C-alpha positions in Angstrom: -58.8 0.0 141.3 -59.2 -2.2 138.2 -63.0 -1.6 138.4 -62.4 2.1 137.6 -59.5 1.7 135.2 -61.6 2.7 132.1 -63.9 5.1 133.9 -64.6 8.6 132.6 -64.5 11.7 134.8 -66.4 14.9 133.9 -65.3 18.2 135.4 -68.1 20.8 135.3 -67.0 24.4 135.7 -69.4 27.4 135.6 -67.8 30.6 134.3 -68.8 34.2 134.9 -66.2 36.9 134.1 -63.2 34.6 134.8 -61.0 35.4 131.8 -57.9 35.8 134.0 -58.4 32.4 135.7 -59.4 30.1 132.8 -55.9 29.4 131.3 -54.4 28.9 134.8 -57.1 26.6 135.9 -56.8 24.5 132.7 -53.0 24.2 133.2 -53.3 23.1 136.8 -56.1 20.6 136.0 -53.8 19.1 133.4 -51.1 18.6 136.0 -53.6 16.8 138.2 -54.8 14.6 135.3 -51.2 13.4 134.6 -51.4 11.7 138.0 -54.5 9.7 137.1 -53.8 8.4 133.5 -56.2 5.5 134.1 -59.1 7.8 133.7 -60.6 9.4 130.6 -61.3 13.1 131.2 -63.7 15.7 129.9 -63.9 19.3 131.0 -67.1 21.1 130.6 -67.0 24.9 130.7 -70.4 26.7 131.0 -70.2 30.4 130.2 -73.0 32.0 132.1 -73.3 35.1 129.9 -69.9 36.6 130.9 -69.2 40.2 130.0 -65.5 39.9 129.6 -63.3 37.7 127.3 -64.0 34.5 129.1 -65.6 32.9 126.0 -62.6 33.8 123.9 -60.3 32.1 126.4 -62.5 29.0 126.5 -62.7 28.8 122.7 -58.9 29.1 122.4 -58.4 26.1 124.7 -61.2 24.0 123.2 -59.7 24.3 119.7 -56.5 22.7 121.0 -58.0 20.1 123.2 -61.0 18.0 122.2 -61.6 16.9 125.8 -63.0 20.4 126.3 -66.8 20.8 126.0 -68.1 24.3 126.2 -71.4 26.1 126.0 -72.3 29.8 126.3 -75.7 31.0 127.5 -77.8 33.6 125.6 -77.6 35.6 128.8 -76.7 35.3 132.5 -79.0 32.6 134.1 -77.1 32.2 137.4 -74.5 29.9 138.9 -76.9 27.1 139.9 -78.4 27.0 136.4 -74.9 27.0 134.8 -74.0 24.0 137.0 -77.2 22.3 135.9 -76.3 22.8 132.2 -72.9 21.2 132.8 -74.5 18.3 134.5 -77.0 17.9 131.6 -74.2 17.3 129.1 -71.8 15.4 131.3 -71.4 11.8 130.4 -68.8 10.6 133.0 -69.0 7.8 135.4 -68.2 10.4 138.1 -68.9 14.1 137.8 -67.0 16.8 139.7 -68.3 20.4 139.9 -66.0 23.2 140.9 -65.6 27.0 140.5 -63.0 28.6 138.2 -61.6 31.1 140.7 -59.0 28.6 142.0 -60.6 28.6 145.5 -61.6 25.0 144.8 -58.1 23.5 144.6 -57.8 21.0 141.7 -55.5 18.8 143.8 -58.5 17.8 145.9 -59.9 16.0 142.9 -57.4 13.2 143.6 -58.7 12.7 147.1 -62.3 12.8 145.8 -61.6 10.0 143.3 -59.9 7.8 146.0 -63.1 8.2 148.1 -65.2 7.4 145.1 -63.1 4.3 144.4 -64.0 3.1 147.9 -67.7 3.1 147.1 -68.8 6.6 148.0 -71.4 8.0 145.6 -71.3 11.6 146.8 -68.0 13.2 148.0 -68.2 16.7 149.4 -65.2 19.0 149.6 -65.6 20.5 153.1 -63.9 23.8 154.0 -62.1 23.8 157.3 -61.4 27.5 157.1 -63.2 30.6 155.9 -61.2 33.7 154.9 -64.3 35.7 154.3 -65.1 39.0 156.2 -66.6 38.9 159.7 -70.0 39.8 158.5 -70.1 37.1 155.8 -68.8 34.5 158.3 -71.6 35.4 160.8 -74.4 35.5 158.3 -73.3 32.2 156.7 -73.1 30.5 160.1 -76.5 31.8 161.2 -78.1 30.9 157.8 -76.7 27.3 157.6 -77.5 26.6 161.3 -81.0 27.8 160.8 -81.4 25.9 157.5 -80.0 22.7 159.1 -82.5 22.9 161.9 -85.6 23.6 159.9 -84.9 21.7 156.7 -86.6 18.4 155.9 -83.2 17.1 154.7 -80.0 17.0 156.7 -77.7 19.5 155.0 -73.9 19.0 154.9 -72.1 21.8 156.8 -69.3 24.0 155.4 -69.6 22.7 151.8 -70.2 24.6 148.6 -70.7 23.2 145.1 -67.2 21.6 145.0 -68.2 17.9 145.1 -68.1 14.6 143.2 -71.3 12.7 142.3 -71.6 9.3 140.8 -73.5 8.9 137.6 -76.4 7.2 139.4 -76.7 10.3 141.5 -76.6 12.4 138.3 -79.4 10.4 136.7 -81.6 11.2 139.7 -80.6 14.8 139.7 -81.5 15.2 136.1 -85.1 14.2 137.0 -85.3 17.3 139.3 -86.1 20.2 137.0 -87.4 22.9 139.3 -86.6 26.5 138.4 -85.4 27.6 141.8 -82.4 25.4 142.2 -80.5 24.8 145.4 -78.2 22.1 144.2 -76.5 21.5 147.6 -79.9 20.7 149.0 -81.0 18.7 146.0 -77.9 16.4 146.1 -78.5 15.9 149.8 -82.1 15.1 149.2 -81.3 12.5 146.6 -79.2 10.6 149.2 -76.8 7.7 148.5 -73.6 7.0 150.3 -71.8 10.3 151.1 -68.3 11.2 152.3 -66.2 14.3 152.9 -62.7 15.5 152.0 -61.5 18.4 154.2 -59.5 21.2 152.6 -58.2 24.7 153.3 -59.8 27.1 150.9 -57.3 29.6 149.4 -58.0 33.2 148.5 -59.2 34.1 145.1 -56.2 34.8 142.8 -57.7 37.0 140.1 -60.9 39.1 139.8 -63.7 39.5 142.2 -66.5 37.2 143.2 -69.7 37.3 141.2 -71.8 36.5 144.3 -73.1 39.9 145.3 -75.3 40.3 148.4 -78.3 40.3 146.2 -77.4 37.0 144.7 -76.6 35.5 148.1 -80.0 36.6 149.5 -81.8 35.0 146.5 -79.7 31.8 146.9 -80.6 31.7 150.6 -84.3 32.1 149.8 -84.1 29.3 147.3 -82.6 27.1 150.0 -85.3 27.9 152.5 -88.3 27.6 150.3 -87.0 24.6 148.4 -86.3 22.4 151.4 -88.4 23.7 154.3 -91.9 24.6 155.1 -90.6 26.7 158.0 -91.4 30.1 156.3 -95.0 29.1 156.3 -94.7 28.1 159.9 -93.2 31.5 160.7 -96.3 33.1 159.4 -98.4 31.1 161.9 -96.0 31.8 164.7 -95.9 35.5 163.9 -99.7 35.6 163.6 -100.1 33.9 167.0 -97.6 36.3 168.6 -99.3 39.4 167.2 -102.8 38.1 168.2 -101.6 37.3 171.7 -99.9 40.7 172.0 -103.2 42.3 170.9 -105.2 40.2 173.3 -102.9 41.2 176.2 -103.3 44.8 175.3 -107.0 44.4 175.1 -107.1 42.7 178.5 -105.0 45.4 180.1 -107.1 48.2 178.7 -110.3 46.3 179.8 -108.9 45.8 183.3 -107.9 49.4 183.6 -111.2 50.6 182.3 -113.4 48.4 184.4 -111.5 48.5 187.8 -109.8 51.9 187.7 -112.5 53.7 185.7 -109.8 55.0 183.4 -111.5 56.4 180.3 -110.5 54.9 177.0 -111.9 56.5 173.8 -113.3 54.2 171.1 -110.4 54.9 168.8 -107.9 53.3 171.2 -109.9 50.1 171.2 -110.0 50.2 167.4 -106.2 50.7 167.3 -105.7 47.5 169.2 -107.9 45.5 166.9 -106.4 47.0 163.8 -102.9 46.2 165.1 -103.9 42.6 165.5 -105.4 42.1 162.0 -102.9 44.2 160.0 -99.9 42.4 161.6 -101.3 39.0 160.7 -102.5 39.9 157.2 -99.2 41.5 156.1 -97.1 38.6 157.3 -99.4 36.0 155.7 -99.8 37.9 152.5 -96.0 38.3 152.0 -95.2 34.6 152.6 -98.1 33.2 150.7 -97.3 35.5 147.9 -93.7 34.2 147.8 -94.9 30.6 147.4 -97.6 31.4 144.9 -95.1 33.4 142.8 -92.7 30.5 142.7 -95.5 28.1 141.7 -96.5 30.5 139.0 -93.0 30.6 137.6 -92.7 26.9 137.8 -95.9 26.3 135.8 -94.6 28.5 132.9 -92.5 25.5 131.8 -89.9 27.7 130.3 -86.5 26.1 129.7 -84.0 26.5 132.6 -81.5 28.0 130.2 -80.9 28.9 126.5 -77.6 28.0 124.8 -76.2 30.4 122.3 -73.3 28.3 121.1 -71.7 24.9 121.7 -68.2 23.6 121.2 -67.2 19.9 121.0 -70.7 19.0 122.3 -71.7 16.1 120.1 -75.4 15.2 120.4 
């Protein structure tokens, strides 16, 4: 324990339209911090272009507490980018990322730190229950099962972005600057000694989730294309399937024509061939286009985010 007596802990919290939760989260975090007086604390709020009064709430707290660091983006850049910005300015010996909606219980931080003190460099908070709707539960299970099977990296199950990482993990994470960020996969890819803390995830107290179906689909695509070549393999599998189907159709028509003298006009033969080629081309064009588009965006070398304002962030 003495090894960690003077350690600094950074709490990174992305914010998007969470004005009703910020003061409550801050109050609960302070109650948790009272139980770990041996640690120096900094809280990093990253306002991801909120449209409500989230920034006013953050500023109000930051003026009273110099442990609060806060930045606001010039616009909405997305949850994963907001986490990245928080990581970029964090200077703790251990960094904990969590959401502001109170579904990541601050009390779990104490268990994470105990795990870290035992030598674990990544500590995941693992959900042992999901209170989502049936459709979301099914799609999430299918997605993560598929990703786990096709990914080049073993992905932790039933975890979100509520985790602790050691500063040595953070240093490696900062070297990864790809635009399409899937931080769960990136942290898993980096490696190091990992452990889990199980917790029951409560319902959201105030407001509504900012993760729309559109954002979840994009997030899923980032995970697939970032950590698996399986989509490209799908193209080859689909191409083989379509070609084989076309060949079987061709053989059947040929058999029927040659042995049964069934007349087949030329256009029917052409339909079979067109079926084969169009199917293959469209699948390949879509998938290759997706990868090329991402390479194009990556080569633009634009910054991942733009900061409009900072508070208590000393260069």
